[in-house]
Every structure is written in structure tokens, then in C-alpha cells.
N, C-alpha and C positions, 0 to 999 in steps of 0.2 A: 199636476194640474193647478193652475193659479186661480182657483175659484172656491167660494164658500157659500153656504146657505144664508140668505138674508133673514134676520129674525122677524122682520115684518111680513115678508111675502112667503118665506119658506122656499123660495126658488134659488137655485145656484146662481151666483153672480160673480163675474170675473172681477178680480182686483185690478182696477185701472188707475187708482189714485196713488200717487207717489209722494211720500213724505221725505223731507230732507232734514238731516241732523248733522250739525257740525261739531266735531271734537278735535282735540289736539292729539298728537301721537301717543302721549302718555295715557290719556283717557281711552284712546282706541285699544291700546294693549290691555288695559284693565277690563274693558268691556269684553274683549275676545276671551280673556281668561275666565270670565264669569258665564259666558255663553253655555247654556245647557241643552239647546236644541241643535239639530243637524245644520240648520241654516240660521244666519243672523236675522233674517226677516221674520221667520217663524218665532224665534226666541223673543225678539222685541215686540212683536204683535201680541204674543201670549202674555208677556210681562205687562204691557200696557192695558190690555183688555181684561185680564183676570185679577189684577191687583185692586185693592180697596184704597181709595184716596184717604189720606190722613187729614183730619180737620185740625186746625189750630185751636187750642183751648181758649175759651173766653177769659180774658184777664180778670173780669169781674168775678167769675166763678173761682178762679185760682185764689183771689183775695179772700172771698167768703169761705172757701175751704180752709185757708190758713187761719182765719179767725176761729172757725169751728175747732180746728186742731188745738189752738191755744186754749179755748174753753175746755176741751177734753183733757188737756194736760193739767189744768187747774183742778178739775174734778178728780183726776187720778191722784194728784198730790194730796188732796183732802182725804180721799179714801185711804191712802197709804199712811197718812198721819193719824187719822182717827181709828184705823184698823176695823172700820165697819162701814156699811153702806146704808145710810139713812134714806128716808123717803125723798127728801129734797135732792140728794145726789142722784137717786134713781130717776127722778123727774127730769133733772138736767140732762142725764144721759139719753133718756127717751126723746127729749126735745132736740138734742143734737142729732140723733139718728134720723128723726123725722125731717129735719132741715136738710141734712145731707142727701137723703133720698129725693126730696123735692128739687134740690139744686141739680142733682145728677139727671133726674127725669126731664127737667126743663132744658138742660143742656143737650140731651139726646133729641128732644123734640126740635130744638133750634137747629141742630146739625142735620136732622132729616129734612127739615123745611128748606135749609140752604141747599142740600143735595137735589131736592125736587125742583128748586128754582133754576138750577144749572141746566 
């Protein structure tokens, strides 16, 4: 049967909308080799509906994380040279961890907001 329950109404609804996808013969062969369901329609539908879209990382976040990594390397170099961890180094590590958590949390909030806007 060519029907499924609608998430909004819970009523079985026939699939009447057709989507078109153009591929070349090489792409078609690759897709057929990867197919894991009995029918191509079912496989592509499951692939599209059950996958999680990947967000592109914010370039500003990448830059800031790179700077944090550089700072962390400087701290590690100092600890390795002095062979001890003084209060200043510990404070720097704590500040770096805090900043990383803030950046990651902000990026997650932005990604969730972007998903909600779609």
C-alpha cells in the first residue's frame, strides 16, 4: 500500500506527490549499490526523512577555537618548561575551558535557532 500516517492528523494518507531526481549513469550505479531497502523509493524516503542535516560551522567559531588552541599550547609549553602548575596557569586553563564551553553553547543555540527558522 502506498500510504503512511500523517504526523499532524494521524490519518493514513496516500503518497501522491512525486519528486524527481536527475543523476548520470555513474551516480545511478553508485546509488543502486548503496540501496539498503527493498525499493529505491522506500530507501530514499527513509534516507531523507531520518537523517540529521549537518550545519556548516561558523567561521568565527573556528577562528576563536583556533586562538583558544594556541593559548592552550602556550600554557602547556609553560607547564612543561617549569614542570609545575602555578595558580596563574591554572587560572588560564580555567578561563580557556569556560570560553570554549560558551562558544560551543552559543553555536548550538544558533544552530537550533536556524533549524527552527527553516
